[in-house]
C-alpha positions in Angstrom: 0.0 0.0 0.0 1.2 3.5 -0.9 2.1 5.7 2.1 0.3 9.1 2.2 2.1 12.0 3.8 -0.2 12.9 6.8 1.2 16.4 7.1 0.0 17.2 3.5 -3.1 15.1 3.6 -4.9 17.5 5.9 -7.2 19.5 3.6 -6.1 23.0 4.8 -2.4 22.1 4.5 -3.0 20.6 1.1 -4.7 23.9 0.0 -1.8 26.0 1.4 0.8 24.0 -0.5 -1.2 24.0 -3.7 -1.5 27.8 -3.5 2.2 28.2 -2.8 3.1 26.2 -5.9 1.6 29.0 -8.0 3.2 32.0 -6.4 6.6 33.2 -5.2 5.3 34.4 -1.9 2.0 34.7 -0.1 1.4 36.6 3.2 -0.5 35.7 6.3 -3.4 38.1 5.5 -3.8 36.6 2.1 -4.2 33.1 3.6 -6.5 34.4 6.3 -8.9 35.8 3.7 -8.5 33.0 1.1 -8.9 30.1 3.5 -11.3 31.7 6.0 -9.4 30.4 9.0 -8.8 32.0 12.4 -5.4 33.4 13.1 -4.6 30.7 15.5 -5.7 27.9 13.2 -3.7 29.3 10.3 -0.6 29.7 12.5 -0.9 26.1 13.7 -1.1 24.7 10.1 1.8 26.9 9.0 3.9 25.8 12.0 3.3 22.1 11.0 4.3 22.8 7.4 7.4 24.7 8.6 8.5 22.0 11.0 8.1 19.4 8.2 10.4 21.6 6.0 7.7 22.2 3.4 7.3 26.0 4.0 9.8 28.8 4.6 8.6 31.6 6.8 9.9 35.1 6.4 9.0 37.5 9.2 9.6 41.2 9.1 7.9 44.6 9.5 6.1 47.1 7.3 7.0 50.1 9.3 5.9 49.0 12.8 3.4 46.4 11.6 4.5 42.8 11.7 4.4 41.1 8.3 4.8 37.3 7.6 5.4 35.8 4.1 5.4 32.1 3.2 7.2 30.3 0.4 7.1 26.7 -0.5 10.6 25.0 -0.2 12.1 22.6 -2.7 11.4 19.8 -0.2 7.8 21.0 0.0 7.5 20.8 -3.8 8.9 17.3 -3.9 6.6 16.2 -1.0 3.6 17.6 -2.8 4.6 15.9 -6.0 5.1 12.6 -4.1 1.7 13.1 -2.5 0.0 13.4 -5.8 1.9 10.4 -7.2 0.8 8.3 -4.2 -2.9 9.3 -4.7 -2.6 8.4 -8.4 -1.1 5.0 -7.4 -4.0 4.4 -5.0 -6.6 5.4 -7.6 -4.9 3.1 -10.2 -4.8 0.2 -7.9 -8.4 0.6 -6.8 -9.5 0.7 -10.5 -7.6 -2.4 -11.2 -9.1 -4.1 -8.2 -12.6 -3.2 -9.2 -12.1 -4.4 -12.8 -11.6 -8.0 -11.6 
């Protein structure tokens, strides 16, 4: 059986990584409005992705206002690609099993 990356498999984290594959950077406010999460919930998901090495966090200030940007890492791109390949393998094997 193909192993699914449980960090990525969570729907919100899958959406975050999918978004980050299409942009250079995305900031905290963008994800808040796009995903409709609370600040704490979003922070928790980003922390898990950062600890897994899938997302790079860049913190700074715009004047005196804190600003956080996120970027997908090369490891995150590979993990997401592997995740999709694992799902494809599961779909293929389930189709083959139902054809019997």
